[in-house]
C-alpha positions, 0 to 999 in steps of 0.5 A: 499500500502507498504511504500519502504522508510519505508521498506528500514528504518527498514531494515537499523535499523535491520542492524544496530542492528545486526552489534551492537550485532555481535561487542559486542558478538565479544568483550565480546569473545575476552574478555573471551580470556584474562583469564587464562582458570582457571580465565576463568572457574571461570567466568563461573560458576559465570555464571552458578550459576546466571542461576541456581538462576534467573528463565530462559528458561535454567534452566527450558529446563534442569529440564524437560529433565534431569528428562525424561533421569534421572528417577531413580535419586531422585529430589535432585540429580536432581536438583544437576545435573542440577545446574551443567550442567548450569555451564558448559553452563556457562563455554561453553560460557567463552570458546568460548575466548580461543576456537577461539583466542588462538593460537595453541601452547597455546591451545592444550598442554590443552589436557592433555589426549586422551582416545581411541586414537588406535581407531583413529590410525585404522580409518586412517589406513583403508586410508578412510575418518574419520567422527567424531560424537561429541555431546554437551558435554564438551567443543566441539568447542576444539574438532574442533580445536585439530582434525584439526591439526591431519589430513586434515579437513573439517566441516560443520556449521550452520550460526549464529543467528548474520549474522554480527559475521559470518566471525569471527566464519568462521575465528576462527574456520579454524585458524588452517587448517579446511575448513567449509562449510555451512550446506546446500546441496551445504556444504553437498556435498562438505562434502562428495567429501572431505571424499572420499578423506580421510580427517577428519570431525565431525559433532554434531549428536544431533541437531534437524534435523527438520521435513525433515531432520531426524527421531524420534528414542529412545533418554533416551527412548523417541522419539526424532526427530534424524538426518538421515544426518549422516547415508547417509554421511557414506554411501555415503562417505564409511568413518570410523565413531567414538564417540568423547568427550572433557570431561572439567577437573575441576579447569582448568587442560585442557581436555581429549579427549574420542574416542568411538566405534560406532555401525556398525548400525549407517550406516544402509540403514534402517533410523530408525535403523540407528538413534536410534544406533546413539542415542545410541552412544550419550547416551553412550557419555553422561554418561562419564560426565552427568552434562557437557551435553546441557541439556538446548537444546530442544532435544524432541521438536515436539514429534510425535502424541500421544506423550506429548510435556514436555516443554509444560506440 
């Protein structure tokens, strides 16, 4: 028989643990926001260097992914790229402080250049919504903050694993005027409505969509589960769509925003064709700054039958 008293105690204990973890995380992010960007990134470099020297899953996964994506590189070149990617992973962590806490007057001047501004202008001139495809490269959190100041914006967000930090995250990401909707069916419908109303939105197109939310498509020559949500959003809203990358400049100099065209096939009703075109666009973004991509993410998890799981080999 179940013990209601014990279940209540365990639930309370778990809630207390979640609240404590959330408080620590918020405290760290606020601390990161106190540092000038150059010091902030130096701290991120220190964290990334530790990840390089200490055995951990981020390093192991990065090594697997980079070996698959860049087989033409020598082992020494691959090792160098792994190390640099872990340093940028550390900087992604510490940059949550500026991205989530700094006022607009302090954060936006750090965007020194926009390459491809004419593509954004042309997309807006179509009097449609604009969907920005922003892979996990560089300072992707800064991406959303910048774009929300240029046009009425609505973004999807995935609730964090630590529920007690959700309200802090939503408030931080929406403080420049963006509206946020969770990644469920209701949120997707809200996003389609916003795009039809000629708003701007952004989505991370290189996340694993799970078993039911995608199809297999080549990603650097290897099949990876790829979301079909992007093509469906475009079809339902008739929006314009572009790729964007917020490249991190060295030594705390700031950022450079790249706007890239997307293939028409990204909007194809053929899900396999659309997913393959989407991945080709992500690859083009990665080649801008390969060391700034999130190689520690298991992009090739749950491969199709007959394909080796590189994370278990």
